[in-house]
Every structure is written in structure tokens, then in C-alpha cells.
C-alpha positions in Angstrom: -35.6 174.4 48.0 -36.2 174.9 51.7 -33.0 175.2 53.6 -32.6 175.2 57.3 -29.2 176.2 58.7 -28.8 175.3 62.3 -26.9 177.3 65.0 -25.0 179.5 62.6 -23.1 182.6 63.8 -24.3 185.7 61.8 -21.4 188.1 60.9 -23.0 191.1 59.1 -22.3 194.6 60.3 -25.5 195.8 58.6 -27.7 193.2 60.4 -29.5 193.7 63.7 -28.5 190.1 64.5 -24.8 190.6 64.0 -22.7 188.2 66.0 -25.8 186.2 67.2 -26.0 182.5 66.9 -29.4 181.6 65.2 -31.2 179.1 63.0 -31.7 180.5 59.5 -34.5 179.3 57.2 -34.4 180.0 53.5 -37.2 179.3 51.1 -38.0 180.6 47.5 -34.6 182.4 47.5 -35.5 184.5 50.5 -34.5 184.5 54.2 -37.9 183.5 55.6 -37.2 183.2 59.3 -34.4 183.6 61.8 -34.7 182.3 65.3 -33.7 179.8 67.9 -34.6 176.1 67.6 -36.8 176.7 64.5 -39.3 174.0 63.7 -39.9 174.2 60.0 -40.5 172.0 57.0 -37.2 171.8 55.2 -35.8 169.9 52.3 -32.1 170.4 53.2 -30.5 170.7 56.7 -27.1 172.3 57.1 -25.6 171.7 60.6 -21.8 172.2 60.9 -19.7 173.0 63.9 -18.7 176.7 64.3 -20.5 177.6 61.0 -20.7 181.3 60.2 -22.9 183.1 57.7 -22.2 186.5 56.1 -23.4 188.4 53.0 -22.0 186.8 49.8 -18.5 188.3 49.1 -18.0 190.6 46.1 -14.7 190.8 44.3 -13.9 194.3 43.0 -11.4 193.1 40.5 -10.7 189.8 38.8 -9.4 189.0 35.3 -10.9 186.2 33.2 -9.9 185.3 29.6 -13.2 185.2 27.9 -13.9 186.6 25.4 -10.9 185.4 23.3 -8.5 184.1 25.9 -10.6 181.2 27.2 -7.5 179.0 27.7 -6.6 181.2 30.6 -10.1 181.3 32.2 -13.6 181.2 30.8 -16.8 182.4 32.5 -17.7 178.9 33.8 -14.3 178.1 35.4 -14.0 181.6 36.8 -17.4 181.5 38.3 -16.7 178.1 39.8 -13.5 179.4 41.4 -15.5 182.4 42.7 -18.1 180.1 44.3 -15.4 178.0 46.0 -13.9 181.2 47.4 -17.1 182.6 48.8 -17.9 185.2 46.2 -21.4 185.7 44.8 -20.6 188.8 42.8 -17.6 189.8 40.8 -16.4 192.6 38.6 -14.1 191.5 35.8 -11.4 193.6 34.1 -11.6 194.5 30.4 -8.2 192.9 29.5 -9.6 190.3 27.1 -9.3 189.8 23.4 -11.2 191.6 22.1 -11.0 194.0 25.0 -14.2 195.1 26.7 -14.1 198.5 25.0 -17.5 199.0 23.5 -21.2 198.3 24.0 -21.1 195.0 22.1 -18.4 193.3 24.3 -20.2 194.6 27.5 -23.4 193.0 26.2 -21.6 189.8 25.4 -20.4 189.5 29.0 -23.8 190.4 30.5 -25.7 188.0 28.3 -23.2 185.1 28.6 -23.1 185.2 32.4 -26.9 185.8 33.0 -28.7 183.4 35.3 -25.7 182.0 37.2 -25.1 181.8 40.9 -22.3 184.4 40.7 -23.3 187.8 39.4 -20.7 188.8 36.9 -20.3 192.6 36.1 -18.1 193.8 33.2 -15.7 196.7 33.8 -15.3 198.6 30.5 -12.0 200.1 29.4 -11.2 203.7 29.9 -9.3 204.0 26.6 -10.1 202.4 23.2 -8.6 198.9 23.1 -6.7 199.7 26.3 -4.1 201.6 24.3 -4.1 204.7 26.4 -4.7 207.0 23.5 -8.4 207.8 23.0 -11.4 207.5 25.3 -13.5 204.4 24.8 -17.3 204.5 24.5 -17.9 205.1 28.2 -21.5 206.2 28.1 -22.6 203.5 25.7 -20.9 200.8 27.9 -22.5 202.2 31.0 -25.9 201.9 29.4 -25.1 198.3 28.3 -24.1 197.3 31.9 -20.5 198.3 32.5 -20.1 198.6 36.3 -17.0 200.9 36.2 -14.1 201.8 33.9 -10.5 200.7 34.0 -7.6 199.9 31.8 -6.7 197.0 34.1 -3.0 196.7 34.8 -2.2 199.0 31.9 -1.7 202.2 33.9 -3.0 205.4 32.2 0.2 207.3 31.4 -1.5 210.3 29.8 -2.9 212.7 32.4 -5.1 214.5 29.9 -6.8 211.2 28.9 -7.5 210.4 32.6 -8.7 214.0 33.3 -11.1 213.8 30.3 -12.4 210.4 31.5 -13.0 211.7 35.0 -14.9 214.7 33.6 -16.8 212.9 30.9 -18.1 210.1 33.2 -19.3 212.4 36.0 -22.7 213.2 34.6 -23.8 209.6 34.2 -22.2 208.4 37.5 -19.4 206.4 36.0 -16.6 205.3 38.2 -13.0 205.5 36.9 -10.6 202.9 38.4 -6.9 203.8 38.2 -4.0 201.4 38.5 -0.9 203.5 39.4 2.3 202.5 37.8 4.3 205.2 36.2 6.2 203.5 33.3 8.9 206.2 33.1 9.9 205.3 36.7 9.1 201.6 36.6 11.9 200.9 34.0 10.4 197.4 33.3 11.0 196.2 36.8 10.4 192.7 38.0 10.1 192.9 41.8 10.0 195.7 44.4 13.1 197.9 44.3 15.3 197.4 47.4 17.9 195.1 49.0 16.3 191.9 47.7 16.2 193.2 44.1 19.8 194.3 44.3 20.9 190.9 45.7 19.0 189.0 43.1 20.3 191.2 40.2 16.7 192.0 39.1 15.4 195.3 37.9 13.3 196.8 40.7 10.0 198.6 40.7 10.3 201.6 42.9 7.5 202.5 45.4 7.7 205.9 43.6 6.2 204.5 40.4 3.0 204.0 42.3 3.1 207.0 44.6 3.9 209.7 42.0 0.9 208.6 39.8 -1.4 208.3 42.8 -0.5 211.9 43.7 -1.1 213.0 40.1 -4.4 211.2 39.9 -5.6 212.7 43.2 -5.0 216.1 41.8 -6.9 215.3 38.6 -9.8 214.0 40.6 -9.9 217.1 42.7 -9.6 219.3 39.6 -12.6 217.6 38.0 -14.5 217.2 41.3 -14.9 213.5 40.3 -14.7 210.2 42.2 -11.8 208.0 41.6 -10.9 204.5 42.8 -7.3 203.3 43.1 -6.7 199.6 42.3 -4.3 197.3 44.2 -2.2 199.8 46.1 0.9 198.5 47.8 2.9 201.3 49.4 2.9 202.9 52.8 3.3 206.3 51.3 0.3 205.6 49.1 -1.8 204.9 52.2 -0.7 208.3 53.5 -1.6 210.1 50.3 -5.1 208.6 50.2 -5.7 209.3 53.8 -4.9 213.0 53.2 -7.2 213.1 50.2 -10.1 211.6 52.2 -9.4 214.0 55.1 -9.8 216.8 52.5 -13.2 215.3 51.6 -12.1 214.2 48.1 -14.1 211.3 46.5 -11.3 208.8 46.8 -11.6 205.1 47.4 -9.0 202.3 47.1 -8.4 198.5 47.3 -5.6 196.1 48.0 -5.1 192.7 46.7 -5.4 190.1 49.5 -2.0 188.5 48.8 -0.2 191.8 49.4 -0.8 191.3 53.1 0.8 187.9 53.3 4.0 188.1 51.3 7.0 190.4 51.1 9.7 190.9 48.5 11.7 188.2 50.3 9.2 185.6 49.0 10.9 186.0 45.6 14.3 184.9 46.9 14.0 181.4 45.3 12.9 182.9 41.9 9.5 181.1 42.0 7.5 182.9 39.3 4.3 182.2 41.2 5.4 185.0 43.5 5.7 187.5 40.6 2.8 189.9 40.8 2.0 193.5 39.9 2.3 195.6 42.0 5.2 193.5 43.4 5.3 192.2 47.0 6.7 195.1 49.0 8.3 195.4 52.5 7.0 194.4 56.0 6.6 198.1 56.8 4.2 198.4 53.8 2.1 195.5 55.0 1.9 197.2 58.4 0.7 200.4 56.8 -1.9 198.6 54.6 -3.3 196.8 57.6 -3.5 200.1 59.5 -5.2 201.7 56.5 -7.8 199.0 56.5 -8.5 199.5 60.2 -8.8 203.3 59.8 -11.0 202.9 56.7 -8.4 204.6 54.5 -8.5 201.5 52.3 -12.1 200.6 51.4 -11.8 197.1 49.8 -9.9 193.9 49.8 -10.0 192.1 46.4 -8.6 188.9 44.9 -6.8 190.5 41.9 -7.3 187.1 40.3 -5.0 186.9 37.2 -4.8 183.6 35.5 -1.7 183.0 33.4 -1.1 180.0 31.1 1.7 177.7 32.1 3.9 178.5 29.1 3.9 182.2 30.2 4.5 181.5 33.9 6.7 178.4 34.1 9.8 180.1 32.8 12.7 182.3 34.0 11.5 184.8 36.6 12.4 187.9 34.7 10.5 186.5 31.6 7.4 185.2 33.4 4.2 187.2 33.3 2.8 189.0 36.4 -0.2 187.6 38.3 -1.7 184.8 40.4 -5.0 183.0 40.6 -6.6 184.0 43.9 -10.4 183.7 43.8 -10.3 180.5 45.9 -7.7 181.7 48.3 -8.4 185.4 48.9 -11.0 185.0 51.6 -9.2 182.1 53.5 -6.0 184.1 53.4 -7.7 187.0 55.0 -9.4 184.8 57.6 -5.9 183.5 58.4 -4.1 186.8 58.4 -6.6 189.5 59.5 -9.2 187.7 61.7 -6.8 187.5 64.7 -5.8 191.1 64.2 -8.9 193.0 63.1 -11.8 190.6 63.5 -14.4 189.1 61.1 -16.6 192.1 60.9 -13.9 194.2 59.2 -13.1 191.4 56.7 -16.8 191.1 55.7 -17.0 194.9 55.5 -14.1 195.1 53.1 -14.9 192.0 51.0 -18.8 192.0 50.8 -20.2 195.4 51.8 -17.8 198.2 50.7 -17.3 196.9 47.2 -21.0 196.9 46.5 -21.4 200.3 48.2 -18.7 201.9 46.0 -20.2 200.3 42.9 -23.8 201.3 44.0 -25.1 197.8 44.0 -27.7 196.3 46.4 -26.1 195.2 49.6 -27.2 191.7 50.9 -28.2 191.5 54.5 -28.6 188.5 56.8 -32.1 189.4 58.1 -35.7 188.2 57.7 -37.5 189.0 54.5 -34.2 189.8 52.7 -33.1 188.1 49.4 -30.8 185.2 50.3 -27.3 186.0 49.2 -24.7 184.6 51.6 -21.5 182.7 52.2 -21.1 180.0 54.8 -17.7 179.4 56.3 -15.9 178.0 59.3 -13.3 180.6 60.4 -11.3 178.2 62.7 -11.0 175.3 60.4 -7.4 174.5 59.3 -6.8 173.0 55.9 -4.0 172.8 53.4 -4.3 174.1 49.8 -3.1 171.8 47.1 -2.6 172.3 43.4 -5.3 169.8 42.6 -7.8 172.0 44.5 -7.6 174.7 41.8 -10.6 174.8 39.5 -9.3 177.7 37.4 -7.9 176.8 34.0 -4.6 178.3 35.1 -2.6 177.1 38.0 -0.4 180.0 38.9 -0.7 180.2 42.7 1.8 180.9 45.5 -0.3 179.0 48.0 0.6 175.4 47.2 0.9 173.5 50.5 -0.1 176.6 52.4 -2.1 176.0 55.6 -5.1 178.2 56.0 -7.2 178.9 59.1 -10.7 179.4 57.7 -12.6 177.5 55.0 -15.6 178.3 52.8 -18.4 175.8 53.2 -20.7 177.1 50.5 -22.5 180.0 48.9 -26.1 180.8 48.0 -27.4 183.4 45.5 -30.1 183.7 42.8 -31.9 180.8 44.4 -28.9 178.6 43.8 -26.8 176.7 46.4 -23.2 175.5 46.0 -21.7 173.4 48.8 -17.9 172.9 48.6 
């Protein structure tokens, strides 16, 4: 396939052509030529008004159901959702059934997803069966293809277990991903603790449940001189703690879920379970701190935190419904809508395409001549409304029904495969 993309704006902080409007010619899976008014022999012409091109997005954390929970999401439906959202690479959590806790389950994911447009990387569990008791087979999983290690949204309560994981994984360059949620402080909360939770009569999740474990885990990482990545932070105080750690040259990185920048605890006032997420939506002051953390590079990554939940577990009373939303299709458009006017496109691409791969030590795509073609095409100014029927995930738990976005994905290209939305 020989593809000519006409008059496309390049948004790639790593490219010498960043913010230039050029023609881009792709052949044999490679960016063959970039220039003005190219005259080449093409088989497909792409010419759209205000079209932009950037390195294919990489999602640091998404949950699928396969293996075992395919009714939530299987590899095919999850990869399709990722493509529609602009992602060409994705790291999936180990919270499956069976859990991704050994070499065999890692190999299953690697082999089952091989050859697709979207590169799927399994994250192995830190503890056996994600029970938080004994270390899983970290080294064997790394050799089999595990990209990092995490217990997903089951926070590691035992500090000795986390300390041993940090120490054990260091010689083979394994990255431990920590989700901070101290259960002794959480008290089975449903939404962020505060005025809204009190008025609704719902048990609140204090900011402290996140902050005290972040503080603990930073000390453990320092003690073991090991890198640590914090998943889905939500608190202003957490941003401050991570900034202090980075200022002290500790090997600390972090991510936020895209939806944490759009909604506050007030979004739960109508008891819509599609707004029940973990960590919970916080306060406006937390959103301000998170955006500042992105701008100052305290926070490294924006992810989807895609969590499909079957209808029987979501369409019920708010306090009984499970946490999570599907977000692969909406994470990037939501950031184009929210962050582009504030921080610009370069930062969004940095946080959603470049930094995730840098932390995971994966090759970073670049929009330049003679580079492997791995990119997303999008129109950042296009307004569109998201409907339930747009969802290709097997689960439909989204807070974005009838939400008007500014910014739409046109298509993606990777592994010599093209998908146009």
C-alpha cells in the first residue's frame, strides 16, 4: 500500500518537522518521503481539512477481560476500541481470569495478539494471583514478554511485599507499577470524601487513602534505589509528593486517567453509576493541581484507564455498582477538548505517545523520513457528539454519552496496517 497524505500538520516533539504542514508518503510500512506538493505514485490519497499527524498513541494502562472474562472485553474488541481512539500500542493489566501471574499467561497474551495493528503488551502481576501475599514469577514473566508488573486496582497493602518486588525486579530492569489506595483508610468508600459524599449519604474515599500509600511507596523505592511508577493519581497532595521525590532525583514516574481532568465529585450527584470510578472523581482544586503537574512534567503520562464492566454489574444502585468506565475511544478526544486550549497539542502527544514508551523502554515512533510508519491522524478542531452506539467495546459503561468533543481521530497506521474511522 502506497499512501499519500496531503497537507497534514506534523505534531511530534521529537521530529525536526514539528508543527510543519507537509505531504507525507508511506510505502512498505515506512515513511518514504516528506515534502511539499509531492508527486508520487500512490494507491490511496488522504486529504482532509485541518488534518494532523502524530506518533501513534500508547496507552499505559487498560483492562481487557481475556483470558477468561471475554464477555467484558476480548482482544479483538479491545484492539478495535484502541484503534478508534488513536492508540497503536497498549499495556493491559493482569486482572483477568486466570490472572496474568506466570509465564504461560504472558505467552498467551503475546501469541494471541501477535500481528495486529495494535501492539498489545501484557503487564504481569506483582503478587501471585493478585492476592497480595507472595511474589509472582516476575523474572519468568519478564522473559516471556511482560512489559511491567502491577496488581492493577488491587493496591499492594503489604509494604514488605512491595519492597521485595522493587528489589527483586531491579537487576532485570523490571518496572513496578503501584496503585495507591490504603484499604485501612478507604473503608469501602464509593466516591471522594467531602461535602458531596456527606450530602449523598455515601461512604467517602479520603484523599489520604492515596496520599499515605504514595508516601510509603516513595520511601520504599528510595530504600531499594528502584524505579516505581504510580498509576492513576488523583490528589493535589499526591502531585506535591511526587514532585518532591523527583526533585530529590528519585526514579519516580506517574500517570493520570484522562477522565480525572474532566469530572469532579459533583458529577455523581444524580447517582449515575457510569461516573463511579477508582480513584473517584475529586475536587476542582485537584484537577488544577493535576494539570499543573502535567505542565511541569511532574506527571509523566495520561492514560485511558479503560475498565469494561458488564451491564449487570454497572446498571444497579450506585453503592453496589462496580468501579470503572470504558475510555479507549474517548481518552484522546477528551484531552483534545480539555487540554489543547490550555497546554497545546505538543504536550498531549508527549504524555500520550512518547512518555509512555520512554518509561517502558519501547521504541518511540517519529514522524520523519526513513522511520517506520506508526502514527495517528486526527482533526483537533472537529466537533462531534459521542453516542452509545459509537462504542465498539463489549461493555458500554461510559460517562460520555451525548458529550460534545472538540477533536476527532481520523485513523491509525502501524505494522503496515491502516484503519480509517
